[in-house]
C-alpha positions as CSV (number, residue, x, y, z in Angstrom):
1,M,81.4,61.8,103.8
2,T,81.0,58.3,105.6
3,G,77.8,56.8,107.0
4,P,76.7,55.0,109.8
5,K,78.5,51.5,109.8
6,P,78.4,48.9,112.5
7,N,81.0,49.3,115.2
8,G,81.3,45.6,116.3
9,R,78.4,45.9,118.7
10,A,75.1,44.9,117.2
11,G,72.6,47.7,116.3
12,A,75.1,50.5,117.7
13,P,76.1,52.1,114.5
14,T,79.1,54.3,114.0
15,P,78.5,58.3,113.7
16,S,78.9,59.9,110.3
17,R,82.2,61.8,109.7
18,L,83.2,64.8,107.3
19,R,86.6,64.5,106.6
20,P,88.8,67.5,105.4
21,R,88.6,66.9,101.6
22,D,84.7,66.3,102.1
23,V,84.6,69.6,103.3
24,L,86.7,71.0,100.8
25,R,84.4,69.2,98.2
26,V,81.1,70.3,99.6
27,A,82.4,74.1,100.2
28,A,83.7,74.2,97.1
29,S,80.5,73.0,95.1
30,G,78.8,76.0,97.2
31,L,80.7,78.5,95.8
32,R,80.7,77.3,92.5
33,A,76.7,77.3,92.5
34,R,77.1,81.4,92.9
35,P,80.5,81.9,91.1
36,L,79.8,85.7,90.1
37,R,78.7,86.5,93.9
38,A,81.9,84.2,95.0
39,V,84.3,86.2,92.7
40,L,82.9,89.3,94.0
41,S,83.3,88.6,97.5
42,A,86.9,87.3,97.0
43,L,87.7,90.4,95.4
44,G,87.2,92.4,98.5
45,I,89.9,90.5,100.4
46,A,92.4,90.6,97.2
47,V,92.3,94.0,97.3
48,G,93.4,94.4,101.1
49,I,96.2,91.2,100.7
50,A,97.2,93.0,97.5
51,A,97.9,96.6,99.3
52,M,99.4,95.1,101.7
53,V,102.2,92.6,99.7
54,A,102.7,95.4,97.4
55,V,102.9,98.0,100.3
56,V,105.5,95.8,102.6
57,G,107.2,95.0,98.9
58,I,107.8,98.2,97.7
59,S,109.1,99.6,100.8
60,A,111.7,96.1,101.0
61,S,112.7,96.5,97.6
62,S,113.4,100.4,98.4
63,R,115.7,99.7,101.8
64,E,117.4,97.4,99.4
65,E,118.1,100.0,96.6
66,V,119.1,102.4,99.9
67,T,121.2,98.9,101.4
68,E,123.1,98.6,98.1
69,Q,123.8,102.5,97.4
70,L,125.7,102.8,101.0
71,E,127.4,99.7,100.2
72,A,128.7,100.5,96.8
73,L,129.4,104.3,98.0
74,G,130.6,103.7,101.5
75,T,129.5,105.4,104.7
76,N,133.2,106.2,105.8
77,L,132.6,110.1,103.6
78,L,132.5,113.0,106.3
79,T,132.1,116.7,105.0
80,V,133.3,119.6,106.7
81,A,131.8,123.1,106.6
82,P,131.9,126.4,107.8
83,G,129.6,127.2,110.5
84,Q,128.5,130.3,112.3
85,T,130.7,132.9,114.6
86,L,129.9,133.4,117.9
87,G,128.3,137.2,116.4
88,G,125.8,134.9,114.1
89,Q,127.9,135.7,111.2
90,Q,129.0,133.0,108.3
91,A,132.6,131.6,109.1
92,T,135.1,130.5,106.8
93,L,137.6,127.8,106.7
94,P,141.4,128.4,106.8
95,E,142.9,128.4,103.0
96,G,145.2,125.2,104.3
97,S,142.7,123.4,105.8
98,V,142.6,120.8,102.9
99,D,146.2,120.3,103.9
100,M,145.7,119.9,107.5
101,V,143.2,117.1,107.0
102,A,145.4,114.8,104.7
103,R,147.8,115.0,107.6
104,V,145.4,113.2,110.1
105,G,146.8,109.2,110.4
106,P,143.6,107.4,109.6
107,V,142.2,109.9,106.4
108,T,142.7,107.9,103.2
109,S,141.8,111.1,100.5
110,V,140.5,114.3,100.9
111,S,139.1,116.8,98.6
112,A,137.4,120.5,98.6
113,V,134.9,122.4,96.6
114,G,135.0,126.2,97.1
115,E,132.1,128.8,96.1
116,V,132.5,131.0,93.5
117,D,130.9,134.4,93.2
118,A,129.7,134.3,89.7
119,S,126.5,133.1,87.8
120,V,126.3,130.8,84.5
121,Y,124.2,131.5,81.7
122,R,123.8,130.0,78.0
123,S,124.0,133.3,76.9
124,A,125.9,136.5,77.5
125,E,122.1,138.6,77.2
126,I,121.0,137.3,80.0
127,E,120.7,139.5,83.0
128,E,122.5,138.8,86.2
129,T,119.4,139.3,88.2
130,H,117.8,136.5,86.6
131,T,119.2,133.5,88.9
132,N,118.7,130.2,87.6
133,G,119.7,128.1,90.8
134,L,123.0,127.0,89.9
135,T,126.4,127.4,92.5
136,V,129.8,127.6,90.7
137,L,131.9,125.9,92.7
138,A,136.1,125.4,92.2
139,T,136.9,122.3,92.6
140,R,139.8,120.0,93.1
141,T,141.0,117.4,90.8
142,D,140.3,114.2,93.5
143,L,137.2,115.9,94.1
144,L,135.6,112.9,92.1
145,D,137.3,109.7,93.6
146,T,136.5,110.9,97.1
147,V,132.7,111.3,97.0
148,G,132.5,108.7,94.5
149,G,130.6,110.2,91.7
150,T,131.1,109.4,88.0
151,V,131.1,110.9,84.9
152,S,127.5,110.9,82.4
153,S,129.4,112.2,79.3
154,G,132.6,113.7,78.3
155,R,135.3,113.7,81.0
156,W,136.6,114.9,84.8
157,L,138.9,117.9,85.1
158,D,142.3,116.6,85.3
159,D,145.9,118.6,86.3
160,A,146.0,120.4,82.5
161,L,142.1,121.2,82.0
162,A,142.1,122.8,85.7
163,G,144.0,126.0,84.9
164,Y,141.8,126.7,81.4
165,P,138.9,128.0,81.4
166,T,136.5,124.7,81.2
167,V,133.7,123.5,83.0
168,V,131.5,120.2,84.3
169,L,128.3,120.1,84.4
170,G,126.0,118.6,87.8
171,A,123.4,116.3,86.7
172,N,120.9,118.9,87.5
173,A,123.2,121.6,85.9
174,A,123.3,120.4,82.6
175,E,119.3,119.5,82.1
176,R,118.9,123.2,83.3
177,L,121.1,125.2,81.1
178,G,120.0,122.7,78.3
179,V,123.5,121.0,77.9
180,S,123.6,117.6,76.1
181,R,127.1,117.8,74.0
182,T,130.2,117.5,75.5
183,D,132.6,117.1,72.3
184,G,134.0,120.7,73.3
185,T,131.4,122.5,70.8
186,V,129.3,124.3,73.8
187,S,130.2,127.0,76.1
188,V,128.5,128.9,79.0
189,W,128.9,132.0,80.1
190,L,130.4,132.2,83.6
191,G,131.2,135.5,85.0
192,D,132.5,137.8,81.8
193,E,134.3,134.8,80.3
194,W,133.1,131.7,77.8
195,F,133.7,128.3,79.6
196,T,134.0,125.3,77.7
197,V,132.0,122.7,78.8
198,V,134.2,119.5,78.7
199,G,132.0,116.6,80.5
200,T,128.8,116.1,82.5
201,L,128.3,114.1,86.1
202,D,125.8,111.3,86.8
203,P,123.7,112.5,90.3
204,V,125.9,111.9,93.1
205,P,123.6,110.4,96.2
206,L,126.0,111.6,98.8
207,A,127.0,115.0,97.6
208,P,123.3,116.2,96.2
209,E,124.8,119.6,96.2
210,L,127.3,118.6,93.4
211,D,124.2,118.0,91.2
212,S,123.3,121.4,90.7
213,A,126.5,123.0,90.5
214,V,129.1,124.3,87.6
215,L,132.8,123.0,88.4
216,I,135.5,124.9,87.3
217,G,139.1,124.2,88.2
218,W,140.6,125.3,91.6
219,P,143.4,127.4,89.1
220,A,141.2,128.8,86.6
221,A,138.6,130.0,89.2
222,M,141.6,131.9,91.1
223,E,143.2,133.3,87.6
224,V,139.7,134.2,86.2
225,L,137.0,134.8,88.0
226,G,139.2,136.1,91.2
227,F,138.7,133.2,93.7
228,D,140.1,133.5,97.3
229,G,141.2,129.9,97.8
230,A,139.3,129.2,100.6
231,P,137.2,126.2,100.7
232,T,133.6,126.0,101.5
233,T,133.7,121.9,101.7
234,I,136.1,119.7,102.6
235,Y,134.9,115.7,101.5
236,E,137.4,113.3,103.4
237,R,137.0,109.6,103.6
238,S,138.9,107.3,106.4
239,P,138.4,103.3,107.4
240,E,134.8,102.6,108.6
241,S,136.7,101.9,111.9
242,A,138.1,105.3,112.2
243,V,135.5,107.4,111.1
244,A,134.2,108.3,114.2
245,A,137.4,108.9,115.8
246,V,138.0,111.2,112.8
247,R,134.8,113.0,113.5
248,D,135.9,114.4,116.8
249,V,139.4,115.8,115.6
250,L,137.9,117.5,112.4
251,P,137.0,120.8,114.3
252,A,140.3,121.3,115.8
253,T,142.2,119.9,112.7
254,V,140.7,122.3,110.2
255,N,140.1,125.5,112.5
256,P,142.3,125.1,115.6
257,S,141.8,128.7,116.7
258,S,137.7,128.4,116.4
259,P,137.0,124.5,116.0
260,E,133.2,125.5,117.3
261,E,132.8,127.5,114.1
262,V,133.3,124.1,112.0
263,T,130.3,121.8,111.1
264,V,131.2,118.1,110.5
265,S,128.3,116.0,108.9
266,R,128.3,112.6,107.5
267,P,126.4,112.3,104.2
268,S,125.0,108.5,104.6
269,D,123.2,109.6,107.6
270,A,120.5,111.1,105.4
271,L,120.2,107.7,103.0
272,A,119.5,105.7,106.8
273,A,117.0,108.9,108.0
274,Q,115.2,108.4,104.3
275,A,115.0,104.3,104.6
276,A,114.1,104.9,108.0
277,T,111.2,107.2,107.1
278,D,110.0,104.8,104.3
279,E,109.6,102.2,107.4
280,T,107.5,104.9,109.1
281,L,105.1,105.0,105.8
282,T,104.8,101.6,105.7
283,T,103.4,101.2,108.9
284,L,100.9,103.7,107.7
285,L,99.9,102.4,104.6
286,L,99.7,98.7,106.2
287,A,96.9,99.9,108.1
288,L,95.3,101.2,105.2
289,G,95.7,98.0,103.6
290,G,94.4,96.0,107.2
291,V,91.0,98.6,106.8
292,A,91.0,97.2,103.2
293,L,91.2,93.7,104.6
294,L,88.7,94.4,107.1
295,V,86.1,95.6,104.5
296,G,86.9,92.5,102.2
297,G,86.0,90.1,105.3
298,I,82.6,91.9,106.0
299,G,81.8,91.6,102.4
300,V,82.5,87.7,103.1
301,A,80.4,87.6,105.8
302,N,77.5,89.4,104.4
303,T,77.8,86.9,101.2
304,M,77.6,84.0,103.6
305,V,74.7,85.0,106.0
306,I,72.2,85.7,102.5
307,A,74.4,82.3,101.4
308,V,72.5,80.4,104.6
309,L,69.2,82.3,104.4
310,E,68.8,81.1,100.7
311,R,69.9,77.8,101.6
312,R,67.8,76.7,103.9
313,S,65.9,73.8,102.2
314,E,69.5,72.3,101.3
315,I,70.5,72.5,105.2
316,G,67.3,71.1,106.1
317,L,67.5,68.1,103.5
318,R,71.1,67.5,104.7
319,R,69.7,67.1,108.5
320,A,67.4,64.7,107.4
321,L,69.8,63.0,106.0
322,G,71.6,62.5,109.0
323,A,74.4,65.4,108.9
324,T,75.0,67.0,112.0
325,R,75.2,70.4,113.4
326,A,78.9,70.1,113.2
327,H,79.1,68.9,109.6
328,V,76.5,71.7,108.6
329,R,78.9,74.4,110.9
330,R,82.2,72.9,108.6
331,Q,80.6,73.3,105.5
332,F,79.9,77.3,105.7
333,L,82.9,77.7,107.7
334,G,84.9,75.7,105.3
335,E,83.5,77.9,102.0
336,S,84.0,81.3,104.0
337,V,87.5,80.2,104.6
338,L,88.0,79.2,100.6
339,L,86.7,82.4,99.8
340,A,88.9,84.4,101.7
341,G,91.6,81.8,100.4
342,L,91.0,82.3,97.1
343,G,90.9,86.3,97.4
344,G,93.8,86.2,99.2
345,V,96.2,84.1,96.6
346,G,94.8,86.1,94.2
347,G,95.7,89.1,95.9
348,A,99.2,87.8,96.9
349,V,99.9,87.8,92.9
350,L,98.3,90.8,92.2
351,G,100.8,92.6,94.9
352,G,103.5,90.5,93.9
353,G,103.1,91.6,90.6
354,L,102.6,95.3,91.7
355,T,105.9,95.3,93.4
356,A,107.8,93.8,90.2
357,A,106.4,96.3,88.2
358,F,106.9,99.5,90.5
359,A,110.7,98.1,91.2
360,S,111.5,97.4,87.7
361,T,110.2,101.1,86.3
362,R,112.4,102.6,89.2
363,G,115.4,100.5,89.1
364,W,115.8,98.7,92.4
365,P,116.2,95.3,93.2
366,L,113.1,93.4,93.7
367,A,112.8,92.3,98.0
368,L,109.5,90.9,98.3
369,P,110.0,89.1,102.0
370,A,108.3,85.3,102.6
371,W,107.2,86.3,105.8
372,V,104.6,88.8,104.1
373,L,103.5,85.8,101.6
374,A,102.7,83.7,104.6
375,A,101.3,86.5,106.6
376,A,99.1,87.0,104.0
377,A,98.2,83.3,104.0
378,G,97.6,83.7,107.7
379,A,95.3,87.0,107.3
380,T,93.0,85.3,104.7
381,I,92.5,82.3,107.1
382,V,91.9,84.7,110.1
383,V,89.3,86.5,108.4
384,G,87.4,83.6,106.5
385,A,87.2,81.8,109.6
386,L,86.0,85.4,111.4
387,A,83.9,86.1,108.6
388,G,82.5,82.7,108.4
389,A,82.2,82.1,112.4
390,Y,78.5,83.7,112.8
391,P,76.7,82.3,109.4
392,A,78.2,78.8,110.3
393,A,76.9,78.9,113.7
394,R,73.5,79.9,112.4
395,A,73.1,77.4,109.7
396,A,74.1,74.7,112.4
397,R,71.1,75.9,114.7
398,M,68.5,75.4,112.1
399,S,66.4,72.6,112.5
400,P,65.6,69.8,110.1
401,T,61.7,70.6,110.1
402,T,62.1,74.3,110.5
403,A,64.7,74.5,107.5
404,L,62.3,72.4,104.9
405,S,59.1,74.2,105.6
406,A,61.0,77.2,104.7
407,P,59.7,78.6,101.6
């Protein structure tokens, strides 16, 4: 702080000035005088900022994970399934529908599964009425490449295994059946036969119905289990630029006589919808974080009002020594902004740490937008200024005599 100095005219002093660094130093000394109260007040701001940073960071990390999944798996997969007939009954797909789809020009790969009327258990002694929620699917050998699936352990069905009583288990099916070995020593009771487990799959994001399925070769299903050869789901891939066009022609291609009985869907749309749902939830949680920040701001305002009442003698002394009302106002406003700023920094660090920890446990990439930190800094300044406006104005209005005479 600079005191009165001659300004070149005899006896005319220049007014004192409170420079920004002086405001910071005086504000910091005021907070250091009551450290516990300052910490508790800043904690309220920190909780609100941490909540907002963590919510945005976790949501951004989740969307980044979905984006990476879509980039890795592709958004050009279409699934074809039977719909309903005009009479409301379940329709069926023709046996040759897979070959008809393969003849569509832009199609690069096509495969299919067919549901088999059979149940699968670990023991032949379990009654068939005790269902375990698993589906038995006849499977073409090119299925895994088409849907973008991967083998977790063991091997996939090839042309040699497809004709024998062997199965590959989806991720959930393996867990429910308690199968952990795929070395040929574990079998499951399927229909009236023992089938050897030769492999298990990782979860298939674009075909989640395979996770709870027991997959057997198409020829074995027809020979051993009486499968009729009609597919229940067809999986097709084509270039991204041709997806819309292929989607339009698939119903008539699969079932020329009744295209209205064919349902075509794009599995990647479900992942995109999930990301949109996460964004909506993020908005709600941000609002809750804003409420926490408001509560923290009220705490700062309460702290500053009490500080003004407790330091009336200090205010009177400063006014008597030449401090102007503007000086006093800046001092207490600076304390409020500094207090909120400390809470904001702590909250940003805490929120970033929570985001990193949560993303690490879920295996997500860490995505914390820079604008979140900038918004956190801006929010703390605004909250600090609003919370300190009334206490600072009240302190500035005190006259030196009134303040010095206060008990």
